[in-house]
VEXNU-706204 format. One record per atom (N, C-alpha, C, CB): residue number from 1; atom name; x, y, z. Coordinates in Angstrom, 1 decimal. Glycine has a CB too. Example, Ala and Ser with C-alpha at 12.3 -4.5 7.8 and 13.67 -1.06 7.14 Angstrom:
{1, 'N', {13.2, -5.7, 7.8}};
{1, 'CA', {12.3, -4.5, 7.8}};
{1, 'C', {13.2, -3.3, 7.8}};
{1, 'CB', {11.3, -4.5, 9.0}};
{2, 'N', {12.8, -2.2, 7.1}};
{2, 'CA', {13.7, -1.1, 7.1}};
{2, 'C', {12.9, 0.0, 7.9}};
{2, 'CB', {14.1, -0.6, 5.7}};
//
This chain:
{1, 'N', {9.1, 23.1, -39.0}};
{1, 'CA', {8.7, 22.1, -40.0}};
{1, 'C', {7.3, 22.5, -40.5}};
{1, 'CB', {8.8, 20.7, -39.5}};
{2, 'N', {7.1, 22.6, -41.8}};
{2, 'CA', {5.8, 22.9, -42.4}};
{2, 'C', {4.8, 21.8, -42.1}};
{2, 'CB', {5.9, 23.2, -43.8}};
{3, 'N', {3.5, 22.3, -41.9}};
{3, 'CA', {2.4, 21.4, -41.6}};
{3, 'C', {2.1, 20.6, -42.9}};
{3, 'CB', {1.2, 22.1, -41.1}};
{4, 'N', {1.9, 19.3, -42.8}};
{4, 'CA', {1.5, 18.5, -43.9}};
{4, 'C', {0.0, 18.4, -44.0}};
{4, 'CB', {2.1, 17.0, -43.8}};
{5, 'N', {-0.6, 18.9, -45.1}};
{5, 'CA', {-2.1, 18.9, -45.2}};
{5, 'C', {-2.5, 17.5, -45.7}};
{5, 'CB', {-2.5, 20.0, -46.2}};
{6, 'N', {-3.6, 17.1, -45.1}};
{6, 'CA', {-4.2, 15.8, -45.5}};
{6, 'C', {-5.0, 16.0, -46.7}};
{6, 'CB', {-5.1, 15.2, -44.4}};
{7, 'N', {-5.0, 15.0, -47.6}};
{7, 'CA', {-5.8, 15.1, -48.8}};
{7, 'C', {-6.9, 14.0, -48.7}};
{7, 'CB', {-4.9, 14.9, -50.1}};
{8, 'N', {-8.1, 14.4, -49.0}};
{8, 'CA', {-9.2, 13.4, -49.0}};
{8, 'C', {-9.8, 13.3, -50.4}};
{8, 'CB', {-10.3, 13.9, -47.9}};
{9, 'N', {-10.0, 12.1, -50.8}};
{9, 'CA', {-10.6, 11.9, -52.2}};
{9, 'C', {-12.1, 12.3, -52.1}};
{9, 'CB', {-10.4, 10.5, -52.7}};
{10, 'N', {-12.7, 12.5, -53.3}};
{10, 'CA', {-14.1, 12.9, -53.4}};
{10, 'C', {-15.0, 11.9, -52.7}};
{10, 'CB', {-14.5, 13.1, -54.9}};
{11, 'N', {-14.8, 10.6, -52.9}};
{11, 'CA', {-15.7, 9.6, -52.2}};
{11, 'C', {-15.7, 9.8, -50.7}};
{11, 'CB', {-15.2, 8.2, -52.6}};
{12, 'N', {-14.5, 10.0, -50.1}};
{12, 'CA', {-14.4, 10.2, -48.7}};
{12, 'C', {-15.2, 11.4, -48.3}};
{12, 'CB', {-12.9, 10.3, -48.3}};
{13, 'N', {-14.9, 12.6, -49.0}};
{13, 'CA', {-15.6, 13.8, -48.6}};
{13, 'C', {-17.1, 13.7, -48.7}};
{13, 'CB', {-15.1, 15.0, -49.5}};
{14, 'N', {-17.5, 13.2, -49.9}};
{14, 'CA', {-19.0, 13.0, -50.1}};
{14, 'C', {-19.6, 12.1, -49.0}};
{14, 'CB', {-19.3, 12.5, -51.5}};
{15, 'N', {-18.9, 11.0, -48.7}};
{15, 'CA', {-19.5, 10.1, -47.7}};
{15, 'C', {-19.5, 10.7, -46.3}};
{15, 'CB', {-18.6, 8.9, -47.7}};
{16, 'N', {-18.5, 11.5, -45.9}};
{16, 'CA', {-18.4, 12.1, -44.6}};
{16, 'C', {-19.4, 13.2, -44.5}};
{16, 'CB', {-17.0, 12.6, -44.3}};
{17, 'N', {-19.5, 14.0, -45.5}};
{17, 'CA', {-20.5, 15.1, -45.4}};
{17, 'C', {-21.9, 14.6, -45.4}};
{17, 'CB', {-20.3, 16.1, -46.5}};
{18, 'N', {-22.1, 13.5, -46.1}};
{18, 'CA', {-23.4, 12.8, -46.2}};
{18, 'C', {-23.8, 12.2, -44.9}};
{18, 'CB', {-23.5, 11.8, -47.3}};
{19, 'N', {-22.8, 11.6, -44.2}};
{19, 'CA', {-23.0, 10.9, -42.9}};
{19, 'C', {-23.5, 11.9, -41.8}};
{19, 'CB', {-21.8, 10.1, -42.4}};
{20, 'N', {-23.0, 13.2, -41.9}};
{20, 'CA', {-23.4, 14.2, -41.0}};
{20, 'C', {-24.9, 14.4, -41.0}};
{20, 'CB', {-22.6, 15.5, -41.2}};
{21, 'N', {-25.5, 14.4, -42.2}};
{21, 'CA', {-26.9, 14.7, -42.3}};
{21, 'C', {-27.8, 13.7, -41.5}};
{21, 'CB', {-27.4, 14.7, -43.8}};
{22, 'N', {-27.2, 12.5, -41.4}};
{22, 'CA', {-27.9, 11.4, -40.7}};
{22, 'C', {-27.7, 11.4, -39.2}};
{22, 'CB', {-27.6, 10.0, -41.3}};
{23, 'N', {-26.8, 12.2, -38.7}};
{23, 'CA', {-26.5, 12.2, -37.3}};
{23, 'C', {-27.2, 13.4, -36.6}};
{23, 'CB', {-25.0, 12.3, -37.1}};
{24, 'N', {-27.5, 13.2, -35.4}};
{24, 'CA', {-28.2, 14.3, -34.6}};
{24, 'C', {-27.1, 14.9, -33.7}};
{24, 'CB', {-29.4, 13.7, -33.8}};
{25, 'N', {-25.9, 15.2, -34.2}};
{25, 'CA', {-24.9, 15.8, -33.3}};
{25, 'C', {-24.5, 17.1, -33.9}};
{25, 'CB', {-23.6, 14.8, -33.2}};
{26, 'N', {-23.9, 18.0, -33.1}};
{26, 'CA', {-23.4, 19.2, -33.7}};
{26, 'C', {-22.2, 19.0, -34.6}};
{26, 'CB', {-22.9, 20.1, -32.5}};
{27, 'N', {-22.0, 19.9, -35.6}};
{27, 'CA', {-21.0, 19.7, -36.6}};
{27, 'C', {-19.6, 19.5, -36.0}};
{27, 'CB', {-21.0, 20.8, -37.6}};
{28, 'N', {-19.4, 20.3, -34.9}};
{28, 'CA', {-18.0, 20.2, -34.3}};
{28, 'C', {-17.8, 18.8, -33.8}};
{28, 'CB', {-17.9, 21.2, -33.1}};
{29, 'N', {-18.8, 18.2, -33.2}};
{29, 'CA', {-18.6, 16.8, -32.6}};
{29, 'C', {-18.4, 15.8, -33.8}};
{29, 'CB', {-19.9, 16.4, -31.8}};
{30, 'N', {-19.2, 16.0, -34.8}};
{30, 'CA', {-19.0, 15.1, -36.0}};
{30, 'C', {-17.6, 15.2, -36.6}};
{30, 'CB', {-20.1, 15.3, -37.1}};
{31, 'N', {-17.2, 16.4, -36.7}};
{31, 'CA', {-15.8, 16.7, -37.3}};
{31, 'C', {-14.8, 16.0, -36.4}};
{31, 'CB', {-15.5, 18.2, -37.4}};
{32, 'N', {-14.9, 16.1, -35.1}};
{32, 'CA', {-13.9, 15.4, -34.2}};
{32, 'C', {-14.0, 13.9, -34.3}};
{32, 'CB', {-14.2, 15.8, -32.7}};
{33, 'N', {-15.2, 13.4, -34.4}};
{33, 'CA', {-15.4, 12.0, -34.6}};
{33, 'C', {-14.8, 11.5, -35.9}};
{33, 'CB', {-16.9, 11.6, -34.6}};
{34, 'N', {-14.9, 12.3, -36.9}};
{34, 'CA', {-14.3, 11.9, -38.2}};
{34, 'C', {-12.8, 12.2, -38.3}};
{34, 'CB', {-15.1, 12.5, -39.3}};
{35, 'N', {-12.3, 13.0, -37.4}};
{35, 'CA', {-10.9, 13.3, -37.5}};
{35, 'C', {-10.6, 14.4, -38.5}};
{35, 'CB', {-10.1, 12.1, -37.7}};
{36, 'N', {-11.5, 15.3, -38.8}};
{36, 'CA', {-11.3, 16.3, -39.8}};
{36, 'C', {-11.6, 17.7, -39.1}};
{36, 'CB', {-12.2, 16.2, -41.0}};
{37, 'N', {-11.1, 18.7, -39.7}};
{37, 'CA', {-11.3, 20.1, -39.2}};
{37, 'C', {-12.8, 20.4, -39.3}};
{37, 'CB', {-10.4, 21.1, -39.9}};
{38, 'N', {-13.3, 21.2, -38.4}};
{38, 'CA', {-14.7, 21.6, -38.4}};
{38, 'C', {-15.0, 22.4, -39.7}};
{38, 'CB', {-15.1, 22.4, -37.2}};
{39, 'N', {-14.1, 23.3, -40.0}};
{39, 'CA', {-14.3, 24.1, -41.2}};
{39, 'C', {-14.3, 23.3, -42.5}};
{39, 'CB', {-13.3, 25.2, -41.3}};
{40, 'N', {-13.4, 22.3, -42.5}};
{40, 'CA', {-13.3, 21.4, -43.7}};
{40, 'C', {-14.6, 20.7, -43.9}};
{40, 'CB', {-12.2, 20.5, -43.5}};
{41, 'N', {-15.2, 20.1, -42.8}};
{41, 'CA', {-16.4, 19.4, -42.9}};
{41, 'C', {-17.5, 20.3, -43.3}};
{41, 'CB', {-16.8, 18.7, -41.5}};
{42, 'N', {-17.5, 21.5, -42.8}};
{42, 'CA', {-18.5, 22.5, -43.2}};
{42, 'C', {-18.5, 22.8, -44.6}};
{42, 'CB', {-18.4, 23.8, -42.4}};
{43, 'N', {-17.3, 23.0, -45.2}};
{43, 'CA', {-17.1, 23.2, -46.6}};
{43, 'C', {-17.7, 22.0, -47.4}};
{43, 'CB', {-15.7, 23.5, -47.0}};
{44, 'N', {-17.3, 20.8, -47.0}};
{44, 'CA', {-17.8, 19.6, -47.7}};
{44, 'C', {-19.3, 19.6, -47.7}};
{44, 'CB', {-17.3, 18.3, -47.1}};
{45, 'N', {-19.9, 19.9, -46.6}};
{45, 'CA', {-21.4, 19.9, -46.5}};
{45, 'C', {-22.0, 21.0, -47.4}};
{45, 'CB', {-21.8, 20.1, -45.0}};
{46, 'N', {-21.4, 22.1, -47.4}};
{46, 'CA', {-22.0, 23.2, -48.2}};
{46, 'C', {-21.9, 22.8, -49.7}};
{46, 'CB', {-21.2, 24.5, -48.0}};
{47, 'N', {-20.8, 22.2, -50.1}};
{47, 'CA', {-20.7, 21.7, -51.5}};
{47, 'C', {-21.7, 20.6, -51.8}};
{47, 'CB', {-19.3, 21.2, -51.8}};
{48, 'N', {-21.9, 19.7, -50.9}};
{48, 'CA', {-22.9, 18.7, -51.1}};
{48, 'C', {-24.3, 19.2, -51.2}};
{48, 'CB', {-22.8, 17.6, -49.9}};
{49, 'N', {-24.6, 20.2, -50.3}};
{49, 'CA', {-25.9, 20.9, -50.4}};
{49, 'C', {-26.1, 21.6, -51.7}};
{49, 'CB', {-26.0, 21.8, -49.2}};
{50, 'N', {-25.1, 22.3, -52.1}};
{50, 'CA', {-25.2, 23.0, -53.4}};
{50, 'C', {-25.4, 22.0, -54.6}};
{50, 'CB', {-24.0, 23.8, -53.7}};
{51, 'N', {-24.7, 20.9, -54.5}};
{51, 'CA', {-24.9, 19.9, -55.6}};
{51, 'C', {-26.3, 19.3, -55.5}};
{51, 'CB', {-23.8, 18.8, -55.4}};
{52, 'N', {-26.8, 19.0, -54.3}};
{52, 'CA', {-28.2, 18.5, -54.2}};
{52, 'C', {-29.2, 19.5, -54.7}};
{52, 'CB', {-28.5, 18.1, -52.8}};
{53, 'N', {-29.1, 20.7, -54.3}};
{53, 'CA', {-30.1, 21.7, -54.6}};
{53, 'C', {-30.0, 22.1, -56.1}};
{53, 'CB', {-29.9, 22.9, -53.8}};
{54, 'N', {-28.8, 22.1, -56.7}};
{54, 'CA', {-28.7, 22.5, -58.1}};
{54, 'C', {-29.0, 21.4, -59.0}};
{54, 'CB', {-27.3, 23.0, -58.3}};
{55, 'N', {-29.1, 20.1, -58.5}};
{55, 'CA', {-29.3, 19.0, -59.4}};
{55, 'C', {-30.7, 18.4, -59.4}};
{55, 'CB', {-28.3, 17.9, -59.1}};
{56, 'N', {-31.6, 19.0, -58.6}};
{56, 'CA', {-32.9, 18.4, -58.5}};
{56, 'C', {-33.6, 18.5, -59.9}};
{56, 'CB', {-33.7, 19.1, -57.4}};
{57, 'N', {-34.2, 17.4, -60.3}};
{57, 'CA', {-34.9, 17.4, -61.6}};
{57, 'C', {-34.1, 17.3, -62.8}};
{57, 'CB', {-35.8, 18.5, -61.7}};
{58, 'N', {-32.7, 17.2, -62.7}};
{58, 'CA', {-31.9, 17.1, -63.9}};
{58, 'C', {-31.4, 15.7, -64.1}};
{58, 'CB', {-30.6, 18.0, -63.7}};
{59, 'N', {-31.3, 15.3, -65.4}};
{59, 'CA', {-30.8, 14.0, -65.7}};
{59, 'C', {-29.3, 14.0, -65.5}};
{59, 'CB', {-31.2, 13.6, -67.2}};
{60, 'N', {-28.7, 12.8, -65.5}};
{60, 'CA', {-27.2, 12.7, -65.4}};
{60, 'C', {-26.6, 13.5, -66.6}};
{60, 'CB', {-26.8, 11.2, -65.4}};
{61, 'N', {-27.1, 13.4, -67.8}};
{61, 'CA', {-26.6, 14.1, -68.9}};
{61, 'C', {-26.6, 15.6, -68.7}};
{61, 'CB', {-27.3, 13.7, -70.2}};
{62, 'N', {-27.8, 16.1, -68.2}};
{62, 'CA', {-27.9, 17.5, -67.9}};
{62, 'C', {-26.9, 18.0, -66.9}};
{62, 'CB', {-29.3, 17.8, -67.4}};
{63, 'N', {-26.7, 17.2, -65.9}};
{63, 'CA', {-25.7, 17.5, -64.8}};
{63, 'C', {-24.3, 17.6, -65.4}};
{63, 'CB', {-25.8, 16.5, -63.7}};
{64, 'N', {-24.0, 16.6, -66.2}};
{64, 'CA', {-22.6, 16.6, -66.9}};
{64, 'C', {-22.5, 17.8, -67.8}};
{64, 'CB', {-22.4, 15.3, -67.7}};
{65, 'N', {-23.5, 18.2, -68.6}};
{65, 'CA', {-23.4, 19.3, -69.4}};
{65, 'C', {-23.3, 20.6, -68.6}};
{65, 'CB', {-24.7, 19.4, -70.4}};
{66, 'N', {-24.1, 20.7, -67.5}};
{66, 'CA', {-24.0, 21.9, -66.7}};
{66, 'C', {-22.6, 22.1, -66.1}};
{66, 'CB', {-25.0, 21.8, -65.5}};
{67, 'N', {-21.9, 21.0, -65.7}};
{67, 'CA', {-20.6, 21.0, -65.2}};
{67, 'C', {-19.6, 21.5, -66.3}};
{67, 'CB', {-20.1, 19.7, -64.6}};
{68, 'N', {-19.8, 21.0, -67.5}};
{68, 'CA', {-19.0, 21.3, -68.6}};
{68, 'C', {-19.1, 22.8, -69.0}};
{68, 'CB', {-19.3, 20.5, -69.8}};
{69, 'N', {-20.4, 23.3, -69.0}};
{69, 'CA', {-20.6, 24.7, -69.3}};
{69, 'C', {-20.1, 25.6, -68.2}};
{69, 'CB', {-22.1, 24.9, -69.5}};
{70, 'N', {-20.2, 25.2, -67.0}};
{70, 'CA', {-19.7, 26.1, -65.9}};
{70, 'C', {-18.2, 26.2, -66.0}};
{70, 'CB', {-20.1, 25.5, -64.5}};
{71, 'N', {-17.5, 25.1, -66.4}};
{71, 'CA', {-16.0, 25.1, -66.5}};
{71, 'C', {-15.7, 26.0, -67.7}};
{71, 'CB', {-15.5, 23.6, -66.7}};
{72, 'N', {-16.4, 25.8, -68.8}};
{72, 'CA', {-16.1, 26.6, -70.0}};
{72, 'C', {-16.4, 28.1, -69.7}};
{72, 'CB', {-17.0, 26.2, -71.2}};
{73, 'N', {-17.4, 28.4, -68.9}};
{73, 'CA', {-17.7, 29.8, -68.6}};
{73, 'C', {-16.6, 30.4, -67.7}};
{73, 'CB', {-19.0, 29.9, -67.8}};
{74, 'N', {-16.0, 29.6, -66.8}};
{74, 'CA', {-14.9, 30.1, -66.0}};
{74, 'C', {-13.7, 30.3, -66.8}};
{74, 'CB', {-14.6, 29.0, -64.9}};
{75, 'N', {-13.5, 29.5, -67.8}};
{75, 'CA', {-12.3, 29.6, -68.7}};
{75, 'C', {-12.5, 30.9, -69.5}};
{75, 'CB', {-12.2, 28.4, -69.6}};
{76, 'N', {-13.7, 31.1, -70.1}};
{76, 'CA', {-13.9, 32.3, -70.9}};
{76, 'C', {-13.8, 33.6, -70.0}};
{76, 'CB', {-15.3, 32.2, -71.5}};
{77, 'N', {-14.2, 33.6, -68.8}};
{77, 'CA', {-14.1, 34.7, -67.9}};
{77, 'C', {-12.6, 35.0, -67.7}};
{77, 'CB', {-14.8, 34.5, -66.6}};
{78, 'N', {-11.8, 34.0, -67.5}};
{78, 'CA', {-10.4, 34.2, -67.3}};
{78, 'C', {-9.8, 34.8, -68.5}};
{78, 'CB', {-9.7, 32.9, -67.0}};
{79, 'N', {-10.1, 34.4, -69.7}};
{79, 'CA', {-9.6, 34.9, -71.0}};
{79, 'C', {-10.1, 36.4, -71.1}};
{79, 'CB', {-10.1, 34.1, -72.1}};
{80, 'N', {-11.3, 36.7, -70.7}};
{80, 'CA', {-11.8, 38.1, -70.8}};
{80, 'C', {-10.9, 39.0, -69.9}};
{80, 'CB', {-13.2, 38.1, -70.4}};
{81, 'N', {-10.7, 38.5, -68.7}};
{81, 'CA', {-9.9, 39.3, -67.8}};
{81, 'C', {-8.5, 39.6, -68.3}};
{81, 'CB', {-9.7, 38.6, -66.4}};
{82, 'N', {-7.9, 38.6, -68.9}};
{82, 'CA', {-6.6, 38.7, -69.5}};
{82, 'C', {-6.6, 39.7, -70.7}};
{82, 'CB', {-6.0, 37.4, -70.0}};
{83, 'N', {-7.7, 39.6, -71.5}};
{83, 'CA', {-7.8, 40.5, -72.7}};
{83, 'C', {-8.0, 42.0, -72.2}};
{83, 'CB', {-8.9, 40.1, -73.6}};
{84, 'N', {-8.8, 42.2, -71.2}};
{84, 'CA', {-9.1, 43.5, -70.8}};
{84, 'C', {-7.9, 44.1, -70.0}};
{84, 'CB', {-10.3, 43.6, -69.9}};
{85, 'N', {-7.1, 43.3, -69.5}};
{85, 'CA', {-5.9, 43.9, -68.8}};
{85, 'C', {-4.9, 44.4, -69.8}};
{85, 'CB', {-5.2, 42.8, -67.9}};
{86, 'N', {-5.1, 44.1, -71.1}};
{86, 'CA', {-4.2, 44.5, -72.2}};
{86, 'C', {-4.7, 45.7, -72.9}};
{86, 'CB', {-4.0, 43.4, -73.2}};
{87, 'N', {-5.3, 46.6, -72.2}};
{87, 'CA', {-5.8, 47.9, -72.8}};
{87, 'C', {-4.6, 48.8, -73.1}};
{87, 'CB', {-6.8, 48.6, -71.8}};
{88, 'N', {-4.8, 49.8, -73.8}};
{88, 'CA', {-3.8, 50.7, -74.2}};
{88, 'C', {-3.1, 51.3, -73.0}};
{88, 'CB', {-4.3, 51.9, -75.1}};
{89, 'N', {-3.9, 51.7, -72.0}};
{89, 'CA', {-3.3, 52.2, -70.8}};
{89, 'C', {-2.4, 51.2, -70.1}};
{89, 'CB', {-4.4, 52.7, -69.8}};
{90, 'N', {-2.9, 49.9, -70.0}};
{90, 'CA', {-2.1, 48.9, -69.4}};
{90, 'C', {-0.8, 48.6, -70.1}};
{90, 'CB', {-2.9, 47.6, -69.3}};
{91, 'N', {-0.8, 48.6, -71.5}};
{91, 'CA', {0.4, 48.4, -72.3}};
{91, 'C', {1.3, 49.6, -72.1}};
{91, 'CB', {0.0, 48.2, -73.7}};
{92, 'N', {0.8, 50.8, -72.1}};
{92, 'CA', {1.6, 52.0, -71.9}};
{92, 'C', {2.3, 52.0, -70.5}};
{92, 'CB', {0.8, 53.3, -72.0}};
{93, 'N', {1.6, 51.6, -69.5}};
{93, 'CA', {2.2, 51.5, -68.2}};
{93, 'C', {3.3, 50.4, -68.2}};
{93, 'CB', {1.1, 51.1, -67.1}};
{94, 'N', {3.0, 49.3, -68.8}};
{94, 'CA', {4.0, 48.2, -68.9}};
{94, 'C', {5.3, 48.6, -69.6}};
{94, 'CB', {3.4, 46.9, -69.6}};
{95, 'N', {5.1, 49.4, -70.7}};
{95, 'CA', {6.3, 49.9, -71.4}};
{95, 'C', {7.1, 50.8, -70.6}};
{95, 'CB', {5.8, 50.6, -72.7}};
{96, 'N', {6.4, 51.7, -69.8}};
{96, 'CA', {7.1, 52.6, -68.9}};
{96, 'C', {7.9, 51.9, -67.9}};
{96, 'CB', {6.1, 53.6, -68.2}};
{97, 'N', {7.3, 50.8, -67.3}};
{97, 'CA', {8.0, 50.0, -66.3}};
{97, 'C', {9.2, 49.3, -66.9}};
{97, 'CB', {7.0, 49.0, -65.7}};
{98, 'N', {9.0, 48.8, -68.1}};
{98, 'CA', {10.2, 48.1, -68.8}};
{98, 'C', {11.3, 49.1, -69.1}};
{98, 'CB', {9.7, 47.4, -70.1}};
{99, 'N', {10.9, 50.3, -69.6}};
{99, 'CA', {11.9, 51.4, -69.9}};
{99, 'C', {12.7, 51.7, -68.7}};
{99, 'CB', {11.2, 52.6, -70.4}};
{100, 'N', {12.0, 51.8, -67.5}};
{100, 'CA', {12.7, 52.1, -66.3}};
{100, 'C', {13.7, 51.0, -65.9}};
{100, 'CB', {11.7, 52.3, -65.1}};
{101, 'N', {13.3, 49.8, -66.1}};
{101, 'CA', {14.1, 48.6, -65.8}};
{101, 'C', {15.3, 48.6, -66.7}};
{101, 'CB', {13.3, 47.3, -65.9}};
{102, 'N', {15.1, 48.9, -68.0}};
{102, 'CA', {16.2, 48.9, -68.9}};
{102, 'C', {17.2, 50.0, -68.6}};
{102, 'CB', {15.7, 49.0, -70.4}};
{103, 'N', {16.7, 51.1, -68.2}};
{103, 'CA', {17.6, 52.2, -67.9}};
{103, 'C', {18.5, 51.9, -66.6}};
{103, 'CB', {16.8, 53.5, -67.6}};
{104, 'N', {17.8, 51.2, -65.7}};
{104, 'CA', {18.6, 50.8, -64.4}};
{104, 'C', {19.7, 49.8, -64.8}};
{104, 'CB', {17.6, 50.2, -63.4}};
{105, 'N', {19.3, 48.9, -65.7}};
{105, 'CA', {20.3, 47.9, -66.1}};
{105, 'C', {21.5, 48.5, -66.9}};
{105, 'CB', {19.7, 46.8, -67.0}};
{106, 'N', {21.1, 49.5, -67.7}};
{106, 'CA', {22.2, 50.2, -68.5}};
{106, 'C', {23.1, 51.0, -67.6}};
{106, 'CB', {21.5, 51.2, -69.5}};
{107, 'N', {22.5, 51.6, -66.5}};
{107, 'CA', {23.3, 52.3, -65.5}};
{107, 'C', {24.3, 51.4, -64.8}};
{107, 'CB', {22.4, 53.0, -64.5}};
{108, 'N', {23.8, 50.2, -64.5}};
{108, 'CA', {24.7, 49.2, -63.8}};
{108, 'C', {25.8, 48.8, -64.7}};
{108, 'CB', {23.9, 48.0, -63.3}};
{109, 'N', {25.5, 48.6, -66.0}};
{109, 'CA', {26.5, 48.1, -67.0}};
{109, 'C', {27.5, 49.2, -67.1}};
{109, 'CB', {25.8, 47.8, -68.4}};
{110, 'N', {27.1, 50.5, -67.2}};
{110, 'CA', {28.1, 51.6, -67.3}};
{110, 'C', {29.0, 51.6, -66.0}};
{110, 'CB', {27.4, 52.9, -67.4}};
{111, 'N', {28.4, 51.4, -64.8}};
{111, 'CA', {29.3, 51.4, -63.6}};
{111, 'C', {30.3, 50.2, -63.6}};
{111, 'CB', {28.4, 51.3, -62.4}};
{112, 'N', {29.8, 49.1, -64.1}};
{112, 'CA', {30.7, 47.9, -64.2}};
{112, 'C', {31.8, 48.2, -65.2}};
{112, 'CB', {30.0, 46.6, -64.5}};
{113, 'N', {31.5, 48.8, -66.3}};
{113, 'CA', {32.5, 49.1, -67.3}};
{113, 'C', {33.6, 50.0, -66.8}};
{113, 'CB', {31.9, 49.7, -68.6}};
{114, 'N', {33.1, 51.1, -66.1}};
{114, 'CA', {34.0, 52.0, -65.4}};
{114, 'C', {34.9, 51.3, -64.4}};
{114, 'CB', {33.2, 53.2, -64.8}};
{115, 'N', {34.3, 50.5, -63.7}};
{115, 'CA', {35.1, 49.7, -62.7}};
{115, 'C', {36.2, 48.8, -63.4}};
{115, 'CB', {34.2, 48.8, -61.8}};
{116, 'N', {35.8, 48.2, -64.4}};
{116, 'CA', {36.8, 47.4, -65.2}};
{116, 'C', {37.9, 48.2, -65.8}};
{116, 'CB', {36.1, 46.6, -66.3}};
{117, 'N', {37.6, 49.4, -66.3}};
{117, 'CA', {38.6, 50.4, -66.8}};
{117, 'C', {39.6, 50.7, -65.7}};
{117, 'CB', {38.0, 51.6, -67.4}};
{118, 'N', {39.1, 51.0, -64.5}};
{118, 'CA', {39.9, 51.4, -63.4}};
{118, 'C', {40.8, 50.2, -63.0}};
{118, 'CB', {39.1, 51.8, -62.2}};
{119, 'N', {40.3, 49.0, -63.0}};
{119, 'CA', {41.1, 47.8, -62.7}};
{119, 'C', {42.2, 47.6, -63.7}};
{119, 'CB', {40.2, 46.6, -62.5}};
{120, 'N', {41.8, 47.8, -65.0}};
{120, 'CA', {42.8, 47.6, -66.1}};
{120, 'C', {43.9, 48.7, -66.0}};
{120, 'CB', {42.1, 47.7, -67.5}};
{121, 'N', {43.5, 49.9, -65.7}};
{121, 'CA', {44.5, 51.0, -65.6}};
{121, 'C', {45.4, 50.8, -64.4}};
{121, 'CB', {43.8, 52.4, -65.4}};
{122, 'N', {44.9, 50.2, -63.3}};
{122, 'CA', {45.7, 50.0, -62.1}};
{122, 'C', {46.7, 48.9, -62.3}};
{122, 'CB', {44.7, 49.6, -60.9}};
{123, 'N', {46.3, 47.9, -63.1}};
{123, 'CA', {47.2, 46.7, -63.4}};
{123, 'C', {48.4, 47.1, -64.3}};
{123, 'CB', {46.4, 45.6, -64.0}};
{124, 'N', {48.2, 48.1, -65.1}};
{124, 'CA', {49.2, 48.6, -66.1}};
{124, 'C', {50.3, 49.3, -65.4}};
{124, 'CB', {48.7, 49.4, -67.2}};
//
């Protein structure tokens, strides 16, 4: 039976990672106390630390714009990767792959047609 992964909302994650900073216990102990995996808590803490360090001195509007720009940047990078994968060499390789696939399908169709002819001749 597949393992069911727990989902934690942002408020829970932020609160739990924040509570660790106020405790004088090892992260493994805190994770056990909270009932979460040690690696998961570590990830939450790293994200919270990045958010704190990256947001110092920024207004709420600046933070929102930064998030929006980072998302837009990620989207543009993805589009660039897609566009560069469509180079002439990439398209030529894709055409060769498709040609091979079409030839294999045509060969199978010819074999099936021959088999049908034999069956029809046998029935006559």
